[in-house]
N, C-alpha and C positions, 0 to 999 in steps of 0.2 A: 660580848655582843657579836663582834665580827671575827672572833678567834677561830683558827683552824686547828683543832685538836690533833689531827693526823700530822700536820707540819711540826708542831711542838714536840710530839712524841719522839721524833728521830734523834733529838739531842740527848735523851735519857737512855736510849738503848745502846748497848755495846755491840758492835758488828764484828763477829768472829772472822769475817772475810776481809777485814780491813788490812791494808798494806802499809807498812812503815818502812822507811829507808834511812839508813845511816850511811852517809856518803864517805867516799875516800877522803882522807885527810882529817876527818872528824875523830876526836878522842873523847870518850865518855868514861868517867870513873863512877862506880856505884852499881847497885843491882838494878836490872831492868826487868819489869813485868809487862808482858804484852798479851792482850786479849786475842789478837789476830796474828797475822803473818808479818815477818820482818826480813828485809834484806840488809846485810851488813857488809859494807865495803871499807869501813873505817876500823877503829880500834875501840874495844870495850875492855875496861879494866874492872871486872866485877862479874857477877853471875847474870845469866840471861835466861829468863823463864818465859815460855810462850805456850799458849793454848793451841796454837796453830803450827805454822811452818817457819823454820829458820833457814835462810839461804845465806851462806857465808861465801862471798866472792873471793877472787884470787888475792885481792889486797886486804881482805878482812882478817882481823886478829881478835880473838877472845882470850883474855887472861882471866879465867874463872870457869865455874861450872855452867853447863847448859842443860836445860830440860825442855823438851817439846814433843809434839806428835810426830812431825816429819822434819828431817834435816838434810840439806844438800850442801856439802862442804867442799870448797875449793881452796880455802885459806888455811890459817893456823889456829889451833885451839890448844891452850895449855890449861887442862883441868878436866874433871870428870864430865862425861857426856852421857845423858840419859835420853834415849829416843824411844817413845812408846809404840811407834809404828815403823816407818822405813827410814833408814839412814843410808844416804848415798855419799860415798867418799870418792871424790874426783882425783885424778892423777897428780894434781898440784898440791893436794892437801897434806898437812902435817899435823898429826894428832899426838899430843903428849898427855896421856891420862887414861884411866880405865873407861871403857866404852860399853854401855848397857844398851841393848837393842832388841827389837822383835825380829826385824828383817834388815839385812845389810847388803849393800852392793859396794864393792871396792874396785876401783879402776887400777890397772897396772901402773906402778910408779908411786902410788900413795904411800906415805910413811905413817906408821902407827907405832908409838912407843907406849905400851900399856897392855892391859888385858882386854880381850873381847869376851863379853859375858852375855849369853842369851838371856833375854828378859821376857820369858813367856810362861804361861801357866803350866806347861809340861816339864819345864826344866829351869832350874836356877843354878846349874853347874857351869863351870868355866868351859868354854868351847875351844878357845885357843889362847895362847899367850905369846907375846912377842917381847923381846928385850932389846930396844933400840935397834931395830932392823927394818929394812924396807919390805913391805908386803908386796909380793910379786905373784901374780897368777899367770899360769901358762895359757896361751891362746891356742885353742884346738880348732 
């Protein structure tokens, strides 16, 4: 009689723009599936799958695979990384695993131990390979 259908509908809809935060000092074991975006400053021991963006802060650690649309990495990842859009690797980042990407930005000082593999419709070939070495780009 006095119900507001519009108000009740919000609880049933998933918001792709939702933001989740896993704070520093938090440790989660198990796979995490996220409909929206997430910022991780704690530790995840398991796979992280997001339909949105993953931001891994300086204190963030992921021990497992990640898959998302966009990723901004300042922390540590040990596992395969699949980014369907843009991957931004900051200078403090340490990646240990193969990296699949469409577009990549790597800051001077970032460490990548694994293969960089272009993941687009024009190419499935390996673009670069590193073996436990620091990725360094010259500044022009």
